[in-house]
N, C-alpha and C positions, 0 to 999 in steps of 0.2 A: 658563489664563486662558479664560474665556469671554465673548464680546461678543455681546449681543443687541440688535438694531436693528429698527426699523419704517420703512416707507416710505409716502409719500404721492405720488400722481401727479395731474396735471391739465392742463387746456388753458385758456388765457385768450384771448380775443379782443381785439385792439387796434383801436379805431375811429380811424382816421386820426391826426392829430397831437394827440391828447389823451392826457395822462399818466394812466396806470391802474395801480393795484396788481396785480402779477402773483401774488406770494405773501405771505401774511401772516407777520408776525414769529413766530418759534417759538424759545423759549428753550433748546429741546433739539436744535436742528438741529445734525447732523454734517457734513452735505454737501448739495449742491444742483446739479442740471444744468438749465439753461434752454436750449431749442433753439428757433431761429426756423423754423418750419415753412412759412413764407410766402416770397414772392417778393421783397419789399421789405426794406431795411434796418430793423432795430428797434434801439433804443437802451435800455440797461439802467441803472438807477440804484440803488444800494444805500442804503436808508434816507431817501431824499430824492425830491423830484418829478423825474421823468424829463424831459430836454429834448432835442429832435431836434438831432442834430449834436454832442452832448456825451455824456460818460459811455462805457459800454462798448458798442461797435457789434456787432451780431450781423447778418451778411449771410444771405442766403438759405441756409437748412439748416445754418448754423453753429451751434455750442453753446458755452455758457460753464459751466465747471466751478467750483464754488465748494467747495473741500475744504481748502485751505491758508489761508483767509482766514477768521477766526472772526468772521463776520457773521451774527447771529441776528435783525436786523431784518427790516422790509418790503423786497421787492424790486419796484421800479416799473419800467414800460415804456412806451415811446412810439413810434409809427410814424414813418416818414420821409416819407410821403406821405399824401394824403387817402384811399388805398385801405386797406381793413381787411385786417388780417393775423392770423395765430393763432401763439401761442407755447405750446409744451409744456414741462412741467417735471416734475421727479421730486426728491422731497425724502427724505433720510435723517435719522432721528432716533431 
């Protein structure tokens, strides 16, 4: 059996405590890795608006790997402070 996959990588800047879409929905998504490249905590929400203090927390340089959860919708993020931070992501489809 042969498996063929394509990947997409990117960076998204989060401006303070405003929820922002990190990755658009993708019906072909097989996996996703989101990494907090900043120094402040980032909160991730799957398919809904991100809220600081809720959802999936990513501390500085931590990653979240989405491979056993069949989520193909949007992924949103929000910072925990007014300081901007960046999030790196890699999607497999």
